[in-house]
C-alpha positions as CSV (number, residue, x, y, z in Angstrom):
1,M,-55.7,207.6,18.2
2,R,-58.9,209.7,18.3
3,L,-61.0,211.0,15.5
4,N,-61.3,214.8,15.1
5,S,-64.9,215.4,14.5
6,N,-64.3,218.7,12.7
7,T,-61.7,217.5,10.1
8,Y,-62.5,213.8,10.2
9,R,-58.8,213.0,10.6
10,L,-57.1,210.8,13.1
11,K,-55.2,212.5,15.8
12,D,-52.1,210.7,16.9
13,E,-51.3,211.4,20.5
14,D,-48.4,208.9,20.8
15,D,-46.5,210.6,18.0
16,L,-45.9,207.2,16.3
17,G,-45.0,208.9,13.0
18,R,-42.1,210.8,14.5
19,R,-40.7,207.5,16.1
20,A,-41.1,205.7,12.7
21,L,-39.2,208.6,11.0
22,I,-36.4,208.4,13.5
23,A,-36.1,204.7,13.1
24,G,-36.1,205.0,9.3
25,V,-33.4,207.7,9.3
26,A,-31.3,205.6,11.8
27,G,-31.7,202.6,9.4
28,L,-30.5,204.7,6.5
29,V,-27.5,206.0,8.4
30,L,-26.5,202.4,9.5
31,S,-27.0,201.3,5.9
32,A,-24.7,204.1,4.7
33,F,-22.0,203.0,7.2
34,G,-22.4,199.4,6.0
35,L,-22.0,200.5,2.4
36,L,-18.8,202.5,3.2
37,F,-17.1,199.9,5.4
38,N,-18.1,196.6,3.8
39,T,-19.5,197.1,0.3
40,E,-19.8,193.4,-0.6
41,R,-21.7,192.4,2.5
42,F,-24.0,195.4,2.1
43,F,-25.0,194.4,-1.4
44,Y,-25.6,190.7,-0.4
45,S,-27.8,191.9,2.5
46,Y,-29.6,194.3,0.3
47,L,-30.3,191.6,-2.3
48,T,-31.5,189.2,0.4
49,A,-33.9,191.7,1.9
50,A,-35.2,192.7,-1.6
51,V,-35.9,189.1,-2.6
52,F,-37.6,188.5,0.8
53,W,-40.1,191.4,0.5
54,I,-40.7,190.9,-3.2
55,T,-41.5,187.2,-2.5
56,I,-44.1,188.2,0.1
57,A,-45.7,190.8,-2.3
58,V,-45.8,188.3,-5.2
59,G,-47.3,185.7,-2.9
60,A,-50.1,188.1,-1.8
61,L,-50.7,189.0,-5.4
62,F,-51.1,185.4,-6.3
63,F,-53.8,184.9,-3.7
64,V,-55.6,188.0,-4.8
65,M,-55.6,186.9,-8.4
66,L,-56.8,183.4,-7.4
67,H,-59.7,184.9,-5.5
68,H,-60.7,187.0,-8.5
69,L,-60.3,184.0,-10.8
70,V,-62.7,181.8,-8.9
71,S,-65.0,184.7,-7.9
72,A,-64.6,183.9,-4.3
73,K,-67.2,185.8,-2.2
74,W,-65.6,185.1,1.2
75,S,-62.4,186.9,0.3
76,V,-64.2,190.3,0.2
77,V,-63.9,190.4,4.0
78,V,-60.2,189.7,3.8
79,R,-59.7,192.4,1.1
């Protein structure tokens, strides 16, 4: 990535955004196939993934609240 000095925006020469979009669309298509062919397993997998990511987000929120509660100065670098 390089910074465009005229617009102050990053230029992505590797086209990482397009690759991520293709991976996301492929994931949605595979999820749709899973929903059509095995509905019960799809919803179990969806619930497991949702709980996993929500747990990570709530854990991170806990540490942010803890740092604010004790007025930690070292956590400014982490934030």
